[in-house]
N, C-alpha and C positions, 0 to 999 in steps of 0.2 A: 469633451475629453478628446485628447489627440490620439492619433492612430497607434503610436508607440505604447502609450499607456494602456490602450485597449488590448493590444497584443499581449502585453505583460499580464494584465488582469486575466485574459483568457487562458494563458499558460498556467497561471497560479490556480485558477479555478479547476483546471484539469488535474493538477497535483492534489488539490484538496479533495476532489471527487475520488481520485485513485486511492487516497489514504482512507477516506470514509469507507470505500468498498473493501479495502484491506482489513479494516477494523472488523467489519461485519463478517468478512470471510474467515478471518482468524478465530473469531468467536464461534462460527459454525464449525470450523475445523476442530476446535477444542472439544466441542460437544460430540463430534463424530469420532474422535480419537479414543483409543482404548487404553493405551499405556499412560500412566500418570506423568512420566517424563515428557512425552510428546504433548500432552494436554498443557502442562506447565510452559513448555516452549511456545506454544501458540498464544497462551495468555500473556506471556512477556512481550510477544510481538504486538499484541493489542495495545499494551501500555506504551510501547515505543511509537507506534503509529499515532496514538493520541497526542503524544509529545510533538510529533512532526506537525500535526494540525495546529497545535497551540503556537509553535514557532512560526509557521507560515502566516497564520492570521495576525500574530503580533508584529510581524515584520512590516506589514503594510496596512495599518489600521484604516487608512483613508480609502482603500479599495473595497469593493463589495465582493467578499469571498464566500458569501452564503451565510446561513444561520449557524449558530453554535451546535444545533442539533445534528447528529450524525445520520444523514438520510441515505447516502449511497445512491448509485445510479441504477437505471433499469437494467443495463448490461450486467452490473454487479449482482443484481437480484437473480437474473437468469443464471449466472455462474454459480451462485450459492445453491440454487435449485439443482444444478448439475452436480455439485458436490454431494448433495444429499442422495441423489440417484446413484452416483458412483459409490458412495459409502454403503448403500443398500446392497449393491451387487458385488462389491469387492470382497475378495477373500481376506484382505488385510486393510482395514480402515486406515490405520496409521500411515501405511505406505501411500495409499490413495490420497490422503490429505496432504502429505508431504509433496507429492507430485503436483497437486494443485497450488501449493504454496510456491513451488519453484516456478510454475507458469506465471503466477501473479507477480512475483518479484521481478522476473525477466521483463514483463510488460511495464511494470512501474519504473524500472531502470531506463527503459526506452523513453518514457514520458519525461523523466528527469533529464535525460540527455537532450531532448528537444527543448526543454526550458533553458538549459545552459547554453544553447546556441543563439538565444535572443541577444542581439548585440546591444540593445538599449536597456537591458536588465541592469539595475543598479548593482554595484559590486558587493555591497553588504548583503543583498538578497541572493546573489550568486553564491556567496560564501555559505549561506544557510542551505541552499539547494545542493551544493556540492557536498557538504558534510552529510546531509541526509542520503544522498545518492551513494556515498561511500558506505554508510551503515547498511543500506539496502544490499549493496554488493557483498558485504561481509555476511549478512543474513542469508543471502542466496547460497554462498559457499557452505555455510553451516547447515542449511536445509538439505543441500545436495549430499553432504557427508552423512547426515541422519538418514536420508533416503537410501544411500548405499549401504549403510549399517543395517538397516531393516532388511 
């Protein structure tokens, strides 16, 4: 495998891992949230991120982007534990979970930006990544509005 393809595969694996962590994190946030509207919001984000994974994997079937199982990373597992601790001590679980969602979405947008800087990334793949990044940006704005509303 040439170096350009390896770099692309590495960037895509980063995005897959970030989305797996997001799915698990939003599931955890939904469990920790109290208001039904906030729970539903996080559940919708789980569905959206599952769609992101399907799109990424389908876009490059020849690359090894991991198993279909949603494993998440060690760093993501640590973050989810932090979410539980924060929820335990927070006076407002919903606000605490929204804060963590903002942090996670900002981090994801950074990873998507890095992927978009790859000059050898095929344009059809960049189009998918750009569309997902735009959805993440919109989600971030929505989450910040919900957080301010809380």
